[in-house]
N, C-alpha and C positions, 0 to 999 in steps of 0.2 A: 509235802505240805508247803504251800507258798507262804512265805513271811513277807512283811511289808516294811517294818521299821528297822529291822536288823537281820543279819544272817548268822548262820552257825559259824562262819569264818570270823565274823566280828566278835562273837563270844569266845571262840578259840584263841584269837589274838589277844583279847583282853586278859584271859586267864593263863595264857602261855602254855596251852595244852593242845594235843591233837584230838580232833573230833572227826571221826569217819563212820562209815556204816558198820564197822566191826568193833569200834571202841565202846567203852562204857564210861560216860554216856555216849550214845550213838547220835547220828544226825537227826533221826526221826524223834528221839526223846528230847533233844534240845529244841527242835522246831516247835514241838508241842508247848514247851515252856515259853518260847518267844511269843507264840500266839496268845497265851494267857497274859503275858506282860502287855502286849498290845491292847488287849481288851481292858485291862486295868487302867492303862493310861487314858484310853478313850473315855472311860467312865468317869475317872477322877477329874479330867480336864474339861469334860463336857464338850469335846470336840473330836472329830475324826481327822486323823492325820494321814488318811488313805482314802481312796474312793470306795464308797459303800452304797448299797441299794437298800431302800426301805419302802414300806407301804404304810400309809396313814389313812384312817377313816375319820373325817371331821364333820362337824355340823356346818350347815350353811348359815352364817350369821346375818343378822339384819344390820349390816354395816357396809355402806357403799362409799367408795372414794371417788370423787368426781374426776373424770378423765381416765380412770383406771378400771374400776368395777368393784365387785363384792370381794372384800379383803379376807384372806385366810393366811394366818401365820403358821408356817411349817415349823417342825421341831428342830430343824437343822438349817444351817446357812451354807454359803459357798456351793450352791446348787449347780450341778452339771447341766448345761443347756445344749441345744442343737448347734452344730458347727456353722450353720447358715443364718442363725438368728439367736441373739442373746436373750430374747424374751420368750422363747419357746423350748419346751422339752423335746427330747429326741425319741421318736417312735421306734427307730431302728435299734436303739439301745435298751428298749423295754420300758421306757417311761410311759406313764398313763395318767390321764385326767378323766376320771370316771364319775358320772352322775347317776345316782340311783333313781330308777323309774318305778315309783310305787305301784303304778297301774298294772304293769306286767312282771314285776319282781325281777328286774334285770338291770345290769350296769351298762351304760352307754359311754364309750370312750370318745372324748373330744380333743385328744392330744393333737390330732391332725386337722381339726376344724378351724379354718381361718376366722380370726376375730372372736373366738370363744373364750380366750384367756390370755393373760400375760404373766410372765415370771420376773420378779426382781431377784436375780440369782445371788447377789452379794448378801443381802439381808435375809434371804430365805422366805420370800413372800410370793403368794400367787393371787391373782385378781381374776375373778370369773365375770363374764358378761352374759346378760340375758336371764338372770335368775333372781332379780331383785324383788319381783312380785310373786314369787312362788310360795305356796303354803307349806309344802313338805320341806323340812329343814333338818330334822334329827338324823344324824349319820348319813347325810345326803351325798357327801363327797368322798371319793377314795382316790388317793394320789400315790402313784408309784414313781419314785425319782431317785437319782443318784446325787451324792454329795461328798464333800471331803476335799483334801488337798492332793495335789499331784507330786509335790516335792516334800519329803520328810525333813524337818529341821534337824540340825546336828544334835541339839540338846535332847530332842525326843529320841533319837537313835541311841544316845548315851544312856538315857533313862531306861530304855528297853533292854540294853545289854546288861546293865547293872541289876535290874530286877530279875532277869533271867539267871544271872550268876548267883544271886541270893537264893533263888529257888533250887538251883543245882546243888549248892552246898547244903542247904537245909534238908534236901531229899536224900542225902548220903549216897549219892550215886558214884561210888568209887572215886572219891576226890582225894585219895591218899597221896597222889603224885603232885597235887597242887601245892606250890611253894610260894610263900609270900615274902620270904627273905627277912633277915633280922629278927626282931622280937615281935613283929606284927602277927597277931593271931587271926584266925578265920572270923571269930566273933567280932573282933575289932574292925576288920575289913568290912564285914557285912553291915555293921552299924554306920560306918562312914559312907558306904554306898547308899544306904537307905536315906541318910540325911541329905545327900546330894540329890537323890531322886525326888524326895519331898520338896526340895527347893525348886527344882525344875518344874514340877507339877504345879506348885503354887504360882510360879511366874506365868504359867500357861493356862491357868484356870480361867474360864469365861463365865461372866455373870450376865444373865438375860433379864431384861425388863419385860414383864408380860404386858401385852397390849390390852 
């Protein structure tokens, strides 16, 4: 199972234990917990720190921006675009800009049609051209696109490792060999990790102003 924000080696180094296919916890068990931690961080920060693909169905609004087109605000920003054009999505990567044709009950993909749309990839906006006078607007647009970061910040990696370690200890997966040294107890360590994770997430939370 591929992980993005941290690896089993990161978790093993942090806990000072060995994690292999034959240990308990095993590599596969730890990877599952890492994936859960990644999803938690994405949800709580409101941002993807990895490349992800999503599909949205949106109404076609009666809102036209001069020089751009009919404005649609995507639910994510940092959109991945075509290597040859920063205003176009990439057909080869599976991106689509589909318009519902009510007459024949089918979607028509305009992702490769010149002049049909433009993408503002930083803010996560798409502008369609040629549909300002259309009557059919409800659930008219279906957009498949990729978004997220290409480099994971170190604090996000740190939060992922600590969330994973908290889940490991709470799940009682043979953590008897885990030593914290001195008088520090597991409960105290988990509380400190959680406090640090919460601070990282607060610092990374994003607030969106709806258009």
